[in-house]
N, C-alpha and C positions, 0 to 999 in steps of 0.2 A: 865571571864570578857568579852572575845571577843564575846561570844554568846550574852551577855547582850547588848553590843554595836550594834550588828546586829539586835536585836529584833524590834526597831522602824522601820527599813527599811523593815523587814519582814511583819510587821503589815500593812504598807502603801501598799505594794505589794498585800497583801491578800485582802485588801479592794477594791483595783482596780480590782482584778481578780474575786472576789466573785460574782458580778452580772452575769458574764458569766455562772456560774453554777446554778444561781437561776432563770434565765430568763424563762419565759413561752413562748412557740412558739407563734409568732404573728398570730392572726386570723383576716383576712380581711373580715368583714361582713358588711352588710348594716343595719345601726342602725334603720331605719324605718321599714324594714321587720322583724328585730328581735323584736322590741317593739310590732309589730302586732302579731307575733307568741306567744310571752309570754302572751299577753292579751287574745288571743284566747284560749290558754291552760287553763287559769283561768276560762274563761267563760264556757268552756266545763266541767270543774270540778264542777262548780256550777250546771250545768244541771245533771251531773252524781249522785252526792250525794244528795243535798237537793231536786232537781227536782224530781227524781225518788222516793226518800223517801216519799215525800208528795203525788206524783201521785198515788203510789201503796198504801200508808197508807189510803188515803181517799176512796179507793175502796174495802177494806176488812172490816170485821166486827170489831166493836169497840174493842172487846176483844183481837184482834190481831194487833192493830195499832202500838204499840211500837215495836213489833218484826220485822217489815219491816225496819224501820231506822237503827235498830241495825244490822241486817244482811247486809244491804247495806253498812253501814259504815265500818264494818269489812272486807267485800269483797274488798272495795276500799283500805283499809290499806294493806292487805296481797298481793294483786296484784301489788300495787305500789312497795312495797319492792321487790317482785320477778322480776318485770320488770327492776328495776335498777340493781339487782343482776345478772340476766341472760336472762330475757325475751327479752329485746331490742337486745341483741347480737344474740340471735336465730333468730330473725326476720330480722334485718337490718345490721348485720356485713358485711363489704365490701368484706371480703375474704372467705365467705362461699360458699355453693353449691346452686344448684337449688331447693333443698328440705328443707334444714336447714342451718342456719348460723353457724359460728364458735363461739368460746368463747372469741374472741379477744377484744370484748367491754364489757365483764362482769364487773360489778360494775362501768359501764360507763367509763371504761378505754379507752384511746386513742381517746377520743371525742373532744379534743381541736383542732379542724380542721374544715374545710368547705367541706361538701360532693360535689362531682362533680355535676355541674349544679345548685348549690344552692348558696344563698347569705346570709344564716344564719348559725351560728356555729352548729356543730353536736349535742352538748349537748342541745341546744334549740330544735333541731329537735327531739332528743330522748324524751325530756320532753313532747312536743306536742303529740308525738305518744303514750305516756303512757296513755293519756286520752281515746282514743277508746279502748285501751287494758283493761282499767277499765270498760268502758261502757258495753262491751259485757257481762261479767258475772254479772254485775248489773242488766241488763235487764233480765237476765235469773232467777233472784230471783223471779220474778213475776209468773213463771210457777209453782213453788212448795210453794207458799205462804200459810200460815196458817197451815202447817202440817210437815214441815221439821225441823230436829234437827239442832241447831246452830253449833255444832261441825262438823257435816257432811257438812253443807253448806260451812263452812270455808275451810276445807281440799279439798273438791271437787273443789271449785272455784279456789283455788290456783293451783292445778294440771291441771285443765281444761285450765287455762290461758296459761300454758306452753305447753301443749300437743295438744291443739286445736287452740287457737287463734294465738299464736306465729308462728307456721308452716304456717298457712293459710296467715298471714300477710307477711311472707317470699315469698310465691308463688306469691302473687298478687302485692305487693307493695315494697318488699325488693329485687327485682331483680331476683326472682325465676322463675320457668318454666312457670307459667301463664303470668307473666309479659313479658317474652320473646315471648310468643305467641301473645301478643298485647291485652290482656284483659283490658277493661275500667272499672275501679272502683274508682271513684274520691274520695269518702269520706266514704268508709266502707260499701257499700252495701253487699259485700260478707264477709268481714272480721268481721264486727260487727253484722249485722242483720241476714244474712243467718245462720251463726254459732249459734247465740243465738236462732233463731227461730227453727232450726232443733233440737238443744239440748233440747229446751223447750218441743217439742213433745215427745222426747225419755224419758225425766225424768217424764213428766206427766203420761205416760204409766207405768213407773217403780214404782213410788211412789203410784199410785192409786188415786182414788177420795177421796175428803173430806167425812167424815162420814155423814154429812148433805147436800151433794151435791145436788143442784137442777139444772136440765138442763135449766130452765128458767133464771138462774143467781142468783147472790147474791146482795141484795140491798147494795149500797155503804154506808158506815158509815158517810161520810162527803164530799159531792160533792164540797163544796167550797175549802176545803183542797186540793182535787184532781185537781181542776181547777188552784189553785196557783201553784201546781207542774208542771202543763202543761205549764204554763207561763214561768217558769225557764227553762224547757226542750226546749221550743221554742227558747229562746234566746241562750241557749247553742248549739243547733243544727245549728243555723245560724253561730255561731262561728266556729263550727267543719267544716262546708262547706267552709266557707271563709278561715279559717286557712289551709285547705287541699291544697290551691293553693300555699302555702309557700311564698307568696309575698303579700305585700299590694298594689295590683294593681287593676285597674279599670276593665279590662277584665278577671282577675283572680279571686281575692277575691270578687270584687263587683258583677260580673256576677253570681257567685255561690250563693251568699247570696240572690240575687233577685230571682233566680230560686228556691232555697229551700223555701223561704217564699211564693212564688207564688203557688207552688205545695201544700204546707200544707194548705194554705187558701182555695184553691178550693176543696181539698179533704175533709176538715172539712165541707164545705157548702154542698157538694154532699151527704156525709154521713147523715147530718142533714136532707136534703130534702128527702132521702130515709126513714129515721125514720118518717117523717111527713106523708109520703104516707103510711107507714105501721101501724102506731099508731094513726095517726091523729094529731100529734104535734111533733115538734123537741124535742130532748133530749139533756141534758148536757153531758151525757156520750157519745152519738153518735158524738157530735161535737168534743169532746176530742179524741175519738178513730180515727175519721177521720183525725184530725190534725196529729196524730202520724203516721198513715198510709201514709200520704203525705210526711212527713219528711223522713220516711224510704225509700219509693220508689224512691225518687229523689236523694238519697245518691250517688248512682253509676253514675248518669247522670248529677249532678249538674255543672260539669265543661265542659261538651261537648255539651249540648243542649242549645237552646234558650228559650225565654219565651213561645212560642207556644208549644214546647216540654214539658216544665214544667207544662203547663196547662193539657196536655193530660195525662201525668204521674199521676198527682193529681187526675184527674176524674176517671181514670181506677183503681188507687189504692184503692180508696173509694169503688167502686163497688165490686171488686174482694176480697178485704180484708174483707168487710162486709159479703159477701157471705160465705167466708171460716170460719168467726167467728161464724155464725149461724150453719154451718155444723159441725164444731168441738164440739161445746158446746151442741146444741140441738139434732142433728141427731146422732152423734157418742158418745155423753155423755162422752167425754174426758175432764178431769178437769184440763185444763190449766188455772189456776186461773185468770191471767190478760190477757189472749188471746195473749200470746207472739208469738206462732206459726202463728196464723192468721194475726197478725199485722206485725211482723218482718220477719218471714219466707216467708209468701206469698208476702208481700210488697217488700222484697228484690228480689225475683224471677221476679216480675213484672217490677221493676225498672232496674234490670241488663239486662233483655231481651229487654226492650223497649229502652235502651241505644243504642243498636246496630242499631235500626231503626231511632230514633229521632236525632241522631248525624249527620244525612245526611244534607247537605246544603239545600235540599228541604224543610226541617222543621226548617231552620234557625239554624242548628247545626254548629259545627266547622269543621265537616268532619272526615276523617279517616287518619290513618297512610298510608304512601306510599305503594301501592300494595294492600291495603285493601278496601273492599266495604261492602255493607249491608249484603249480604249472607255470606261472609267470616267472618265478625264480629259477625253475629248471631251464627255461628258455635263456635267461640271462647268463646262467652259469655255462650253458652250452655254447653260446656265442663267444663268451670269454675264452673257453678252452679252444674253440676253433681259431679264433683270431691270434691268440698268443702262440699256438702251436705252428700256424702257418707263417707268421712273422719270424719266429725263432728259426724254423727250418730253412727259409729262403736266406735270411741274413747270415746264418751260420755257414751255409753252402758258399755264398759269395765271399765271406771273410776268409774262410778256410783256404779257398783256392787263391784269393788275392795275396794272402800272407805267404803261402807256399811258393808263389812266383818269385819272391825275393829270398825267402828263408825255407829251405826244404823242410817238409813236414816230418819225414821219417828218417830215423838213423840208418846207417849203412847195415848191410846184412852181416858184416863182420862184427860191428859194435853190438848188434842185437844178439848175435851168438855169444859173445863174451860177457854181455850184460852192461847195462848203462852205468853201473857203479864203477867200472873200470875207468870212466872218464872223470870221475869225481875225486878230488883230494879228500882223503878221510881225515877227520879231526884227530 
């Protein structure tokens, strides 16, 4: 009876004390910056999946159009799951080393906080950084289009995101050794584009040419579809550059978006002008490829150059990427189906190296860190390019062959002749 009499008092005390155990740590964030980062992440996702699905699908033969969106969608799904499970922690955990992070943030654990120097919650930061992690292996799909097995693509992309992308993100943006050196890579020139570009060249050599490969190129199945994809990619890339500022600011996000848009515009126009000089008329594919080259090249520099620097980056990207495009396809007969190495690999190197020069105040750039100058920054950027390219090439080669030992890399000759869409149930 005594216990029953004390029960109401115990319940009252329990209700009073319960919130102390259920409380979530208070996170002091800026709501405007948070809203901007969430919106940017969604726009980048739009570029990643529907954008590249349409852009690539419109540039392959009609018999392979459905295989591209399937591969891209599956890559997005598996990389997203792995990023939440372990990838983010490898790249950005606060208690990791110079080369790899720890597992303290596995499954987004301990992300209810604000990282030092930021005004957004870490879970929003992790969500935004998942988008370039998806983007890199999605871009890579274009290298082996029309001949790779779905199973191999899925497993290889999953492992590649953990063994190539995540470590490189750690080095450059997660407080790793390249970040400590002072490398400038604002929006993924090294992490997204150089890794995807170098891996594309390695895989193109590994998997071999398509059976009916023509060094003069393959006629796109639907230029309008491809152009629609370019439009989505364009919007998404502006969001990636703007979001990389981590604030909804004029000089941060606003300047990065202006620079990205300007570089892409000029690169598209220069490529079209070069096509006109070569063929007597501008081409739709040339305009689209030029725009992509401009977006790629400005990625590293978007936050540190001015409009003049963006114009220079865009013009040089068009010239050099177009030259490499012809060299890879026509001279060397390497079947990188979508020109991933020429656009993303070459464009990344151009942009990363020009960042060291065009960040100078003489070009209306923001300048350098204390103690750094043009020459020292050039050395840092060159070391970063060499290290990232070397690691990507070796890791991609090992992964590609390791996965192919269990899952064949290439479809059969019969399937390739009929088209990969013959294996897919149409909606």
